[in-house]
Residue frames as a rotation matrix with the C-alpha (Angstrom) as fourth column:
MET 1
-0.762 -0.593 -0.262 124.92
0.160 0.219 -0.962 65.11
0.628 -0.775 -0.072 192.53
ASP 2
0.154 0.824 -0.546 122.61
0.805 0.216 0.553 64.62
0.573 -0.525 -0.630 195.49
ARG 3
-0.047 -0.146 0.988 122.12
-0.149 -0.977 -0.151 68.07
0.988 -0.154 0.024 197.03
GLU 4
0.864 0.454 0.218 121.18
-0.278 0.069 0.958 66.59
0.420 -0.888 0.186 200.39
ASN 5
0.757 -0.636 -0.150 124.66
0.601 0.588 0.541 65.13
-0.256 -0.500 0.827 200.76
LEU 6
0.520 -0.557 0.648 126.51
0.350 -0.553 -0.756 68.15
0.780 0.619 -0.092 199.40
THR 7
0.481 -0.462 -0.745 129.48
0.789 -0.142 0.597 69.37
-0.382 -0.875 0.296 201.44
PHE 8
0.757 -0.290 -0.585 131.62
-0.307 -0.949 0.074 72.50
-0.577 0.124 -0.807 201.26
ARG 9
-0.285 -0.912 0.295 134.38
-0.123 0.340 0.932 70.32
-0.951 0.230 -0.209 199.83
ASP 10
-0.076 0.347 0.935 132.15
0.863 0.492 -0.113 69.67
-0.499 0.798 -0.337 196.81
LYS 11
0.855 0.442 0.271 132.03
0.518 -0.761 -0.391 73.43
0.033 0.475 -0.879 196.13
PHE 12
0.363 -0.813 -0.456 135.74
0.429 -0.289 0.856 74.14
-0.827 -0.506 0.244 196.40
LEU 13
-0.676 -0.674 -0.299 136.75
-0.046 -0.366 0.930 74.58
-0.736 0.642 0.216 192.75
PRO 14
0.049 0.759 -0.650 134.82
-0.791 -0.368 -0.489 75.39
-0.610 0.538 0.582 189.54
VAL 15
-0.422 -0.249 -0.872 136.03
-0.801 0.552 0.231 72.15
0.424 0.796 -0.432 187.90
GLN 16
-0.912 0.122 0.391 134.28
-0.161 0.771 -0.616 69.91
-0.377 -0.625 -0.683 190.45
PRO 17
-0.770 0.592 0.240 131.14
0.604 0.552 0.576 68.06
0.208 0.588 -0.782 189.30
PHE 18
0.086 0.880 -0.467 128.61
0.919 -0.252 -0.303 70.13
-0.385 -0.403 -0.830 191.23
MET 19
0.023 -0.148 -0.989 130.16
0.092 -0.984 0.150 73.44
-0.995 -0.094 -0.009 190.23
ARG 20
-0.757 -0.348 -0.553 130.37
-0.497 -0.242 0.833 72.53
-0.424 0.906 0.011 186.52
GLN 21
-0.467 0.589 0.660 127.09
0.337 0.808 -0.483 70.64
-0.818 -0.003 -0.576 186.13
HIS 22
0.633 0.755 -0.173 125.75
0.141 -0.332 -0.933 72.99
-0.761 0.566 -0.317 183.43
PHE 23
0.004 -0.707 -0.707 128.97
-0.833 -0.394 0.389 73.02
-0.554 0.588 -0.590 181.40
ASP 24
0.822 0.563 -0.083 128.66
-0.493 0.631 -0.599 70.76
-0.285 0.533 0.797 178.35
ALA 25
0.548 -0.664 -0.509 132.26
-0.423 0.304 -0.853 70.00
0.721 0.683 -0.114 177.39
SER 26
0.407 -0.484 -0.775 135.23
0.607 0.777 -0.167 68.29
0.682 -0.403 0.610 179.06
GLU 27
0.738 -0.232 -0.634 137.19
0.537 -0.368 0.760 69.37
-0.409 -0.901 -0.147 182.12
GLU 28
-0.369 -0.913 0.176 140.05
0.813 -0.226 0.536 70.33
-0.450 0.341 0.826 179.81
ASP 29
-0.281 0.367 0.887 137.68
0.679 -0.577 0.454 72.57
0.678 0.730 -0.087 177.85
LEU 30
0.773 0.593 -0.226 136.44
0.557 -0.462 0.690 74.06
0.305 -0.659 -0.688 181.10
LEU 31
0.237 -0.779 -0.581 139.96
0.699 -0.279 0.659 75.03
-0.675 -0.562 0.478 182.17
ALA 32
-0.687 -0.464 0.560 140.54
0.727 -0.441 0.526 76.70
0.003 0.768 0.640 178.81
GLY 33
0.095 0.835 0.542 137.17
0.635 -0.470 0.613 78.41
0.766 0.286 -0.575 179.07
LEU 34
0.713 0.108 -0.693 137.97
0.676 -0.368 0.639 79.72
-0.186 -0.924 -0.335 182.54
GLN 35
-0.304 -0.919 -0.251 141.26
0.700 -0.394 0.595 81.17
-0.646 0.005 0.763 181.35
ASP 36
-0.647 0.091 0.757 139.62
0.658 -0.437 0.614 82.77
0.387 0.895 0.223 178.32
ALA 37
0.426 0.901 0.079 136.74
0.693 -0.381 0.612 84.17
0.582 -0.206 -0.787 180.37
ILE 38
0.516 -0.303 -0.801 139.00
0.667 -0.444 0.598 85.76
-0.537 -0.843 -0.027 183.00
THR 39
-0.589 -0.797 0.129 141.25
0.672 -0.395 0.626 87.18
-0.448 0.456 0.769 180.29
GLU 40
-0.462 0.480 0.745 138.31
0.644 -0.396 0.654 88.64
0.609 0.783 -0.127 178.37
TYR 41
0.536 0.843 -0.045 136.14
0.635 -0.367 0.680 89.96
0.556 -0.393 -0.732 181.19
CYS 42
0.629 -0.384 -0.676 139.08
0.512 -0.449 0.732 91.45
-0.584 -0.807 -0.086 183.10
ARG 43
0.973 -0.229 0.037 140.75
-0.097 -0.546 -0.832 92.72
0.211 0.806 -0.553 179.91
LEU 44
0.552 -0.812 0.187 144.05
-0.071 0.178 0.981 91.06
-0.831 -0.555 0.041 180.79
ARG 45
0.821 -0.430 -0.376 147.11
-0.419 -0.007 -0.908 91.17
0.387 0.903 -0.186 178.59
THR 46
0.640 -0.679 -0.360 150.41
0.731 0.682 0.012 89.34
0.237 -0.271 0.933 178.83
PRO 47
0.436 -0.545 -0.716 153.38
0.403 -0.593 0.697 91.19
-0.805 -0.593 -0.039 180.35
ASP 48
-0.607 -0.715 0.349 154.97
0.613 -0.140 0.778 91.51
-0.507 0.685 0.523 176.89
GLU 49
-0.125 0.662 0.739 151.78
0.841 -0.324 0.433 93.13
0.526 0.676 -0.516 175.59
GLU 50
0.782 0.511 -0.357 151.51
0.620 -0.576 0.533 95.43
0.067 -0.638 -0.767 178.60
PHE 51
0.726 -0.598 -0.339 155.13
-0.242 -0.684 0.688 96.62
-0.644 -0.417 -0.642 178.91
LYS 52
0.608 -0.670 -0.425 158.46
-0.545 0.037 -0.838 96.83
0.577 0.741 -0.343 177.09
LEU 53
0.730 -0.272 0.627 160.37
-0.458 0.486 0.744 93.85
-0.507 -0.831 0.230 178.45
LYS 54
0.015 -0.801 -0.598 163.80
-0.881 0.272 -0.388 92.45
0.473 0.533 -0.702 177.71
PRO 55
0.917 0.368 -0.150 163.86
-0.270 0.854 0.445 88.68
0.292 -0.367 0.883 178.36
THR 56
0.058 -0.903 0.427 166.61
-0.862 0.171 0.478 86.52
-0.504 -0.395 -0.768 179.79
GLN 57
0.063 -0.128 -0.990 168.11
-0.787 0.604 -0.128 83.61
0.614 0.787 -0.063 177.89
VAL 58
-0.829 -0.441 0.344 168.39
-0.555 0.573 -0.603 81.59
0.069 -0.691 -0.720 181.12
VAL 59
-0.729 0.674 0.116 164.70
0.578 0.698 -0.422 80.70
-0.366 -0.241 -0.899 181.47
ALA 60
-0.545 0.600 0.585 161.48
0.452 -0.377 0.809 81.72
0.706 0.705 -0.066 179.74
SER 61
-0.820 0.292 0.493 159.30
-0.518 -0.746 -0.418 84.33
0.246 -0.598 0.763 181.44
GLU 62
0.158 0.948 -0.277 156.33
-0.680 0.308 0.666 81.98
0.716 0.084 0.693 181.13
VAL 63
0.110 -0.206 -0.972 158.16
0.445 0.885 -0.137 79.56
0.889 -0.418 0.189 183.44
MET 64
-0.619 -0.575 -0.536 159.42
0.722 -0.148 -0.676 82.01
0.309 -0.805 0.507 186.08
ALA 65
-0.923 0.206 0.325 157.14
-0.249 -0.964 -0.095 85.04
0.293 -0.168 0.941 186.02
SER 66
-0.604 0.791 0.093 153.74
0.078 0.175 -0.981 85.33
-0.793 -0.586 -0.168 187.65
THR 67
-0.470 0.530 0.706 150.70
0.883 0.297 0.364 84.84
-0.016 0.794 -0.608 185.42
PRO 68
-0.713 0.252 0.654 148.62
0.069 -0.903 0.423 87.80
0.698 0.347 0.626 184.19
ILE 69
0.396 0.903 -0.165 145.87
0.247 0.068 0.967 86.82
0.884 -0.424 -0.196 186.63
VAL 70
0.319 -0.365 -0.875 148.26
0.948 0.126 0.293 86.89
0.003 -0.922 0.386 189.60
LEU 71
-0.735 -0.658 0.164 149.81
0.666 -0.746 -0.003 90.16
0.125 0.107 0.986 188.41
ARG 72
-0.320 0.710 0.628 146.41
-0.040 -0.672 0.740 91.82
0.947 0.211 0.243 188.19
PHE 73
0.578 0.523 -0.627 145.50
0.542 0.329 0.773 90.39
0.611 -0.786 -0.093 191.59
LEU 74
-0.216 -0.752 -0.623 148.60
0.973 -0.218 -0.074 92.00
-0.080 -0.623 0.778 193.10
GLN 75
-0.825 -0.067 0.561 147.63
0.247 -0.936 0.252 95.34
0.508 0.347 0.789 191.57
VAL 76
0.149 0.973 0.179 144.11
0.035 -0.186 0.982 95.14
0.988 -0.140 -0.062 192.96
LEU 77
0.469 -0.022 -0.883 145.41
0.834 0.339 0.435 94.25
0.289 -0.941 0.178 196.43
ILE 78
-0.607 -0.770 -0.198 147.83
0.795 -0.586 -0.155 97.18
0.003 -0.251 0.968 196.44
GLN 79
-0.700 0.392 0.597 145.16
-0.046 -0.859 0.511 99.63
0.712 0.330 0.619 195.36
ALA 80
0.335 0.907 -0.254 142.56
0.204 0.194 0.960 98.21
0.920 -0.373 -0.120 197.74
THR 81
0.397 -0.254 -0.882 144.90
0.913 0.209 0.351 98.44
0.095 -0.944 0.315 200.75
GLY 82
0.979 -0.039 0.202 146.26
-0.030 -0.998 -0.049 101.87
0.204 0.042 -0.978 199.84
ALA 83
0.547 -0.830 -0.105 149.84
0.709 0.394 0.585 100.58
-0.444 -0.394 0.805 200.10
ARG 84
0.941 -0.306 -0.144 152.62
-0.338 -0.863 -0.374 103.13
-0.010 0.401 -0.916 199.59
ARG 85
-0.081 -0.993 0.082 155.73
-0.988 0.091 0.124 101.21
-0.130 -0.071 -0.989 200.58
VAL 86
0.911 0.404 -0.083 156.12
-0.411 0.873 -0.263 97.80
-0.034 0.273 0.961 198.92
LEU 87
-0.165 -0.954 0.251 158.84
-0.855 0.265 0.445 95.19
-0.491 -0.142 -0.860 199.33
GLU 88
0.852 0.353 -0.386 159.44
-0.507 0.739 -0.443 92.29
0.129 0.573 0.809 196.96
VAL 89
-0.067 -0.857 0.511 161.78
-0.641 0.429 0.637 89.35
-0.765 -0.285 -0.578 197.49
GLY 90
-0.336 -0.125 0.934 162.59
0.519 0.802 0.294 87.69
-0.786 0.584 -0.205 194.17
ALA 91
-0.079 0.282 -0.956 162.53
-0.454 -0.864 -0.218 90.19
-0.888 0.417 0.196 191.31
PHE 92
0.276 -0.029 0.961 163.35
0.741 0.643 -0.193 87.84
-0.612 0.766 0.199 188.40
ILE 93
-0.570 -0.519 0.637 163.44
0.814 -0.461 0.353 90.32
0.111 0.720 0.686 185.46
GLY 94
-0.967 0.045 -0.252 161.25
0.057 -0.922 -0.382 92.93
-0.250 -0.384 0.889 187.12
ILE 95
-0.649 0.752 0.117 157.83
0.222 0.040 0.974 91.99
0.728 0.658 -0.192 185.77
SER 96
0.173 0.769 -0.615 155.90
0.884 0.154 0.442 91.82
0.434 -0.620 -0.653 189.04
ALA 97
-0.395 -0.380 -0.836 157.74
0.732 -0.681 -0.037 94.88
-0.555 -0.627 0.547 190.40
ILE 98
-0.994 0.035 0.100 156.68
0.045 -0.719 0.694 96.87
0.096 0.694 0.713 187.33
TYR 99
-0.278 0.958 -0.065 153.07
0.434 0.186 0.881 95.77
0.857 0.217 -0.468 187.67
MET 100
0.186 0.359 -0.915 152.93
0.981 -0.014 0.194 96.64
0.057 -0.933 -0.354 191.35
ALA 101
-0.600 -0.508 -0.618 154.76
0.568 -0.814 0.118 99.96
-0.563 -0.280 0.778 191.04
LYS 102
-0.827 0.290 0.481 152.49
0.342 -0.418 0.841 101.02
0.445 0.861 0.247 188.19
VAL 103
0.155 0.986 0.064 149.51
0.444 -0.128 0.887 101.28
0.883 -0.109 -0.458 190.55
LEU 104
-0.232 -0.294 -0.927 151.28
0.967 -0.177 -0.186 102.89
-0.109 -0.939 0.326 193.50
PRO 105
0.852 0.482 -0.204 150.36
0.475 -0.876 -0.090 106.49
-0.222 -0.020 -0.975 194.35
GLU 106
0.759 -0.546 0.356 152.74
-0.046 -0.589 -0.807 109.28
0.650 0.596 -0.472 193.30
ASP 107
0.235 -0.688 0.687 154.63
-0.938 -0.345 -0.023 109.11
0.253 -0.639 -0.726 196.58
GLY 108
0.907 0.177 0.382 154.75
-0.292 0.918 0.268 105.30
-0.303 -0.355 0.884 196.54
ARG 109
0.010 -0.955 -0.297 158.02
-0.993 0.026 -0.116 103.39
0.119 0.296 -0.948 196.43
LEU 110
0.968 0.249 -0.010 158.94
-0.249 0.968 0.040 99.74
0.019 -0.036 0.999 195.85
VAL 111
-0.061 -0.985 0.160 162.10
-0.965 0.099 0.243 97.89
-0.255 -0.140 -0.957 196.85
THR 112
0.927 0.327 -0.185 162.83
-0.368 0.889 -0.274 94.60
0.075 0.322 0.944 195.09
ILE 113
0.081 -0.910 0.406 165.65
-0.811 0.177 0.558 92.22
-0.580 -0.375 -0.724 195.99
GLU 114
0.929 0.151 -0.337 167.11
-0.342 0.699 -0.628 89.78
0.141 0.698 0.702 193.46
LYS 115
0.608 -0.699 0.376 169.92
-0.085 0.413 0.907 87.36
-0.789 -0.583 0.192 194.23
TYR 116
0.203 -0.529 0.824 171.12
0.816 0.556 0.156 86.62
-0.541 0.641 0.545 190.68
ASP 117
-0.465 -0.547 -0.696 173.19
0.179 -0.828 0.532 89.25
-0.867 0.123 0.483 188.90
GLU 118
-0.957 0.065 0.283 171.79
0.279 -0.057 0.959 88.73
0.078 0.996 0.036 185.41
PHE 119
-0.080 0.996 -0.030 168.18
0.935 0.085 0.345 88.84
0.346 0.000 -0.938 186.56
ALA 120
0.221 0.119 -0.968 168.84
0.687 -0.723 0.068 91.98
-0.692 -0.680 -0.242 188.64
ARG 121
-0.745 -0.571 -0.344 170.57
0.136 -0.635 0.760 93.66
-0.653 0.520 0.551 185.69
ILE 122
-0.794 0.501 0.343 167.73
0.438 0.081 0.895 92.89
0.421 0.861 -0.284 183.29
ALA 123
0.123 0.856 -0.502 165.16
0.992 -0.102 0.069 93.89
0.008 -0.507 -0.862 185.91
ALA 124
-0.136 -0.250 -0.959 166.83
0.402 -0.898 0.177 97.30
-0.906 -0.361 0.223 186.24
GLU 125
-0.973 -0.229 -0.015 166.83
0.063 -0.332 0.941 97.69
-0.220 0.915 0.338 182.45
ASN 126
-0.469 0.869 0.159 163.15
0.725 0.276 0.631 96.77
0.505 0.411 -0.759 182.17
ILE 127
0.204 0.515 -0.833 162.23
0.899 -0.436 -0.049 99.12
-0.388 -0.738 -0.552 185.00
ARG 128
-0.476 -0.468 -0.745 164.16
0.142 -0.876 0.460 101.96
-0.868 0.113 0.483 183.37
GLU 129
-0.967 0.089 0.239 162.68
0.242 0.023 0.970 101.23
0.081 0.996 -0.044 179.93
ASN 130
-0.148 0.989 0.004 159.19
0.798 0.117 0.591 101.54
0.584 0.090 -0.807 181.39
GLY 131
-0.198 -0.001 0.980 159.90
-0.053 -0.999 -0.012 104.82
0.979 -0.054 0.198 183.16
LEU 132
0.802 0.594 -0.068 159.75
-0.011 0.129 0.992 103.50
0.598 -0.794 0.110 186.72
SER 133
-0.062 -0.935 -0.349 163.35
0.544 0.262 -0.797 103.90
0.837 -0.239 0.493 187.92
GLU 134
-0.610 -0.167 0.775 162.42
-0.391 -0.787 -0.477 106.68
0.690 -0.593 0.415 190.35
ARG 135
0.305 0.835 0.458 159.72
-0.889 0.077 0.452 104.53
0.342 -0.545 0.765 191.92
ILE 136
0.986 0.045 -0.162 161.56
-0.011 0.979 0.206 101.17
0.167 -0.201 0.965 192.10
GLU 137
0.191 -0.956 0.222 164.87
-0.979 -0.168 0.117 100.35
-0.074 -0.240 -0.968 193.77
VAL 138
0.827 -0.019 -0.562 166.55
-0.156 0.952 -0.261 97.12
0.541 0.304 0.784 192.64
ILE 139
0.295 -0.738 0.607 168.90
-0.908 -0.019 0.419 95.55
-0.298 -0.674 -0.676 195.16
CYS 140
0.488 -0.236 -0.841 171.15
-0.393 0.800 -0.453 92.77
0.780 0.551 0.298 193.88
GLY 141
-0.600 -0.713 0.364 172.05
-0.677 0.210 -0.705 90.39
0.426 -0.669 -0.609 196.66
ASP 142
-0.595 0.348 -0.724 170.92
0.479 0.878 0.028 87.67
0.646 -0.330 -0.689 199.02
ALA 143
0.221 0.795 0.565 167.76
-0.087 -0.561 0.823 88.83
0.971 -0.231 -0.054 200.80
PHE 144
0.743 0.061 -0.667 168.99
0.603 0.372 0.706 87.38
0.291 -0.926 0.240 204.10
GLU 145
-0.324 -0.897 -0.301 171.96
0.937 -0.347 0.027 89.75
-0.129 -0.274 0.953 203.90
GLU 146
-0.746 0.001 0.666 170.16
0.339 -0.860 0.381 92.71
0.573 0.510 0.641 202.37
LEU 147
0.267 0.963 0.027 166.98
0.453 -0.150 0.879 92.83
0.850 -0.222 -0.477 204.46
PRO 148
0.352 -0.136 -0.926 168.75
0.922 -0.122 0.368 93.68
-0.163 -0.983 0.082 207.75
LYS 149
-0.727 -0.685 0.048 170.36
0.677 -0.703 0.218 96.66
-0.116 0.191 0.975 205.98
LEU 150
-0.294 0.699 0.652 166.93
0.434 -0.511 0.742 98.16
0.852 0.501 -0.153 205.32
GLY 151
-0.987 -0.053 0.151 166.33
-0.114 -0.428 -0.896 98.69
0.113 -0.902 0.417 209.02
THR 152
-0.409 0.888 -0.210 162.89
0.866 0.450 0.216 98.80
0.286 -0.093 -0.954 210.61
THR 153
-0.771 0.143 -0.620 162.34
0.206 -0.865 -0.457 102.53
-0.602 -0.480 0.638 211.08
GLU 154
-0.317 0.692 -0.649 160.16
-0.908 -0.420 -0.003 102.60
-0.275 0.588 0.761 207.96
LEU 155
-0.505 0.200 0.840 158.01
0.016 0.975 -0.222 99.49
-0.863 -0.099 -0.495 207.76
PHE 156
-0.972 0.142 -0.187 156.41
-0.187 0.012 0.982 98.25
0.142 0.990 0.015 204.57
ASP 157
-0.243 0.966 0.093 152.67
-0.866 -0.172 -0.469 98.23
-0.437 -0.195 0.878 203.89
PHE 158
0.851 0.517 -0.094 152.80
-0.467 0.661 -0.587 95.34
-0.241 0.544 0.804 201.44
ILE 159
-0.273 -0.952 0.135 155.33
-0.772 0.301 0.560 92.52
-0.574 0.049 -0.817 200.93
PHE 160
0.805 0.429 -0.410 155.43
-0.592 0.616 -0.519 90.02
0.030 0.661 0.750 198.07
LEU 161
-0.056 -0.818 0.573 157.56
-0.679 0.451 0.579 86.93
-0.732 -0.357 -0.581 198.72
ASP 162
0.954 0.269 -0.135 158.58
-0.277 0.607 -0.745 84.90
-0.118 0.748 0.653 195.67
GLY 163
0.178 -0.983 -0.041 162.10
-0.980 -0.174 -0.094 83.87
0.085 0.057 -0.995 196.58
ASN 164
-0.646 -0.597 -0.476 163.96
-0.539 0.798 -0.270 80.70
0.541 0.082 -0.837 197.55
LYS 165
0.353 0.921 -0.163 161.23
-0.541 0.343 0.768 78.17
0.763 -0.183 0.619 198.39
GLU 166
0.031 -0.412 -0.911 163.59
0.491 0.800 -0.345 76.08
0.871 -0.436 0.227 200.51
ARG 167
-0.784 -0.457 -0.420 163.84
0.590 -0.340 -0.732 78.95
0.192 -0.822 0.537 203.00
TYR 168
-0.180 0.806 0.564 160.29
0.183 -0.535 0.824 80.27
0.966 0.252 -0.051 203.04
ARG 169
0.614 0.432 -0.661 159.94
0.696 0.100 0.712 79.79
0.373 -0.896 -0.239 206.79
GLU 170
-0.209 -0.782 -0.587 163.11
0.905 -0.382 0.187 81.77
-0.370 -0.492 0.788 207.47
TYR 171
-0.742 0.034 0.669 161.95
0.394 -0.785 0.478 84.47
0.542 0.618 0.569 205.07
PHE 172
0.276 0.957 0.093 158.68
0.388 -0.200 0.900 84.74
0.879 -0.212 -0.426 206.95
GLU 173
0.472 -0.159 -0.867 160.44
0.878 -0.005 0.479 85.11
-0.081 -0.987 0.137 210.29
LEU 174
-0.590 -0.787 -0.181 162.67
0.740 -0.617 0.267 87.85
-0.322 0.024 0.947 208.87
LEU 175
-0.666 0.362 0.653 160.01
0.361 -0.609 0.706 89.69
0.653 0.705 0.275 206.87
ASP 176
0.285 0.816 -0.502 157.69
0.865 0.007 0.502 89.90
0.413 -0.578 -0.704 209.87
GLY 177
-0.012 -0.391 -0.920 159.93
0.792 -0.566 0.231 92.61
-0.611 -0.726 0.317 211.31
HIS 178
-0.928 -0.367 -0.060 159.61
0.237 -0.708 0.665 94.68
-0.286 0.603 0.745 208.13
LEU 179
-0.478 0.838 0.262 155.81
0.464 -0.012 0.886 94.59
0.746 0.545 -0.383 207.83
ARG 180
-0.828 0.207 0.521 153.73
-0.485 -0.731 -0.480 97.16
0.282 -0.650 0.705 209.69
PRO 181
-0.695 0.707 0.129 150.67
0.364 0.501 -0.785 96.13
-0.620 -0.498 -0.606 211.72
GLY 182
0.335 0.866 -0.372 147.76
-0.116 -0.354 -0.928 96.26
-0.935 0.354 -0.018 209.31
GLY 183
-0.227 -0.514 -0.827 150.07
-0.910 -0.190 0.368 95.36
-0.346 0.836 -0.425 206.43
LEU 184
0.820 0.561 0.110 149.72
-0.443 0.744 -0.500 92.51
-0.362 0.361 0.859 203.96
LEU 185
-0.401 -0.909 0.113 152.22
-0.667 0.374 0.645 89.73
-0.628 0.183 -0.756 203.20
ILE 186
0.745 0.572 -0.344 151.64
-0.643 0.477 -0.600 87.75
-0.179 0.668 0.723 200.00
VAL 187
-0.281 -0.822 0.494 153.54
-0.546 0.561 0.623 84.47
-0.789 -0.094 -0.607 199.69
ASP 188
0.307 0.368 -0.878 153.61
-0.952 0.125 -0.280 82.96
0.006 0.922 0.388 196.21
ASP 189
-0.063 -0.321 -0.945 153.86
-0.574 0.786 -0.229 79.30
0.816 0.528 -0.234 195.14
VAL 190
-0.405 -0.091 0.910 152.65
-0.902 0.201 -0.381 77.86
-0.148 -0.975 -0.163 198.44
LEU 191
0.657 0.532 0.535 151.23
-0.397 0.847 -0.355 74.82
-0.641 0.021 0.767 196.63
PHE 192
-0.077 -0.851 -0.520 154.52
-0.875 -0.192 0.445 74.39
-0.479 0.489 -0.729 194.76
LEU 193
-0.425 -0.056 -0.903 153.65
-0.770 0.546 0.329 71.94
0.475 0.836 -0.276 191.96
GLY 194
0.541 0.782 -0.310 151.52
-0.445 0.579 0.684 70.01
0.714 -0.232 0.661 194.47
ASP 195
-0.213 -0.744 -0.633 154.49
0.146 0.616 -0.774 68.88
0.966 -0.257 -0.023 196.53
PRO 196
-0.823 -0.132 0.552 153.53
-0.484 -0.345 -0.804 70.50
0.296 -0.929 0.220 199.87
LEU 197
0.209 0.970 0.127 150.27
-0.953 0.173 0.250 68.54
0.221 -0.174 0.960 199.74
ASN 198
0.197 -0.239 -0.951 152.21
-0.044 0.967 -0.252 65.28
0.979 0.092 0.180 200.06
SER 199
0.985 0.121 -0.121 152.58
0.102 0.152 0.983 63.88
0.137 -0.981 0.138 203.58
GLU 200
0.253 -0.961 -0.114 156.31
0.404 -0.002 0.915 63.77
-0.879 -0.277 0.388 202.81
PRO 201
0.782 0.047 -0.622 157.34
-0.448 -0.651 -0.613 66.33
-0.434 0.758 -0.488 200.15
LYS 202
0.796 -0.430 0.426 159.55
0.574 0.759 -0.306 64.96
-0.191 0.488 0.851 197.39
THR 203
0.220 -0.702 0.677 161.67
0.590 -0.457 -0.666 68.07
0.777 0.546 0.314 196.86
GLU 204
-0.573 -0.513 -0.639 163.59
0.819 -0.373 -0.436 70.49
-0.014 -0.773 0.634 199.03
LYS 205
-0.888 0.315 0.335 161.44
-0.197 -0.919 0.340 73.32
0.415 0.236 0.878 197.69
GLY 206
0.041 0.968 -0.249 158.25
-0.071 0.252 0.965 71.49
0.997 -0.022 0.079 198.57
LEU 207
0.075 -0.102 -0.992 159.60
0.904 0.426 0.025 70.71
0.420 -0.899 0.125 202.04
GLY 208
-0.874 -0.465 -0.138 160.58
0.482 -0.803 -0.351 74.35
0.052 -0.373 0.926 202.56
VAL 209
-0.575 0.747 0.333 157.12
-0.387 -0.607 0.694 75.54
0.721 0.271 0.638 201.59
LYS 210
0.265 0.708 -0.654 155.45
0.304 0.582 0.754 72.99
0.915 -0.399 -0.061 203.87
ARG 211
-0.351 -0.466 -0.812 157.58
0.922 -0.020 -0.387 74.13
0.164 -0.885 0.436 206.80
PHE 212
-0.974 0.052 0.219 156.45
-0.055 -0.998 -0.009 77.68
0.219 -0.021 0.976 206.14
LEU 213
-0.192 0.981 -0.039 152.80
-0.289 -0.018 0.957 76.62
0.938 0.195 0.287 205.99
GLU 214
0.165 0.197 -0.967 153.13
0.752 0.609 0.252 74.83
0.638 -0.768 -0.047 209.32
ALA 215
-0.734 -0.491 -0.470 154.68
0.678 -0.580 -0.452 77.93
-0.051 -0.650 0.758 210.86
ALA 216
-0.825 0.476 0.305 151.97
-0.296 -0.823 0.484 80.19
0.482 0.309 0.820 209.40
LYS 217
0.013 0.872 -0.489 149.29
0.200 0.477 0.856 77.91
0.980 -0.109 -0.169 210.83
ARG 218
0.044 -0.077 -0.996 150.62
0.970 0.243 0.024 78.48
0.240 -0.967 0.086 214.34
GLU 219
-0.867 -0.491 0.086 150.91
0.471 -0.863 -0.183 82.26
0.164 -0.118 0.979 213.95
ASP 220
-0.047 0.921 -0.386 148.08
0.969 -0.052 -0.243 84.01
-0.244 -0.386 -0.890 215.83
ARG 221
-0.288 -0.116 -0.951 149.14
0.213 -0.975 0.054 87.54
-0.934 -0.187 0.305 214.85
TYR 222
-0.887 -0.054 -0.459 148.08
-0.423 -0.306 0.853 87.03
-0.187 0.950 0.249 211.24
LYS 223
0.239 0.934 0.265 144.73
-0.299 0.331 -0.895 86.46
-0.924 0.135 0.358 209.56
THR 224
-0.705 -0.684 -0.187 145.43
-0.444 0.220 0.869 84.16
-0.553 0.695 -0.459 206.60
ILE 225
0.589 0.780 0.211 143.81
-0.316 0.462 -0.829 82.68
-0.744 0.421 0.518 203.54
LEU 226
-0.609 -0.749 0.259 145.40
-0.103 0.399 0.911 80.30
-0.786 0.528 -0.321 201.04
LEU 227
0.414 0.761 -0.499 144.01
-0.589 -0.194 -0.785 80.71
-0.694 0.619 0.368 197.53
PRO 228
0.074 -0.362 0.929 144.39
0.455 0.842 0.291 78.04
-0.887 0.401 0.227 194.80
ILE 229
0.915 0.101 -0.391 145.53
-0.255 -0.607 -0.753 80.56
-0.313 0.788 -0.530 192.18
ALA 230
0.369 -0.804 -0.467 148.33
-0.725 0.065 -0.686 79.39
0.581 0.591 -0.559 189.85
SER 231
-0.157 -0.488 -0.859 150.66
0.207 0.834 -0.512 77.48
0.966 -0.259 -0.030 192.21
GLY 232
0.356 0.452 -0.818 148.96
0.866 0.167 0.470 78.83
0.350 -0.876 -0.332 195.31
MET 233
-0.363 -0.424 0.830 149.04
0.040 -0.897 -0.440 82.19
0.931 -0.127 0.343 197.09
MET 234
-0.039 0.297 -0.954 148.92
0.983 0.183 0.017 82.79
0.179 -0.937 -0.299 200.83
LEU 235
0.014 0.127 0.992 147.51
0.028 -0.992 0.127 86.15
1.000 0.026 -0.017 201.90
MET 236
-0.091 -0.168 -0.982 148.59
0.949 0.284 -0.136 87.11
0.301 -0.944 0.134 205.39
TYR 237
0.357 0.288 0.889 147.10
0.038 -0.955 0.294 90.19
0.933 -0.072 -0.352 207.07
LYS 238
-0.612 -0.639 -0.466 149.15
0.549 0.080 -0.832 91.33
0.569 -0.765 0.301 210.05
CYS 239
0.389 0.897 -0.209 146.61
0.767 -0.189 0.613 92.20
0.511 -0.399 -0.762 212.71
GLU 240
0.308 -0.201 0.930 146.80
-0.256 -0.959 -0.123 95.57
0.916 -0.200 -0.347 214.47
């Protein structure tokens, strides 16, 4: 590639021609190599290798749960920010809650809200099996009904949103009141299978995510960065 005509867009991802010019194999091999390198150099393990986890028969964890890279990223963010109070919307079977709670300080607490009874039940079992029941509270219910019950006297330092994609914008509006100034909001799946990148999203989930992204773009009280990890993560720092 001609360096004189290089743009920042040409240096966006490690699979682009300029960024992979010394790699000898195919793009498919590069993706596998990236995964293997991150796993090896960061000493990552799968959730089943890391913890005692009971699965659900409804859907495989590999489909619903965050990847080991995302889970480690959440841990690093929590430790780097010194978060003590963490809120999660969308527990699934408790995997991300367990990862996050594991790195909280001794006085740290995590609240996770899960709408579906079976997922909430299994999440509570997994949390108990891994000795984290005193650090994690599982609330079974619709987040739009449960969040107002939490009140705003004690704000959260760190919020992880991985709930109903169709209502991401409404979640954001509601969660803003529960996040302290200087806190961090992480929104998962903001590139939902590529759909929000379409001028007209094809799915309700994609449309919901795009509406959130448009709202986040207009929000001056947050410093944001969208990272192309897994299906996309938006990091939103709530300015003092």
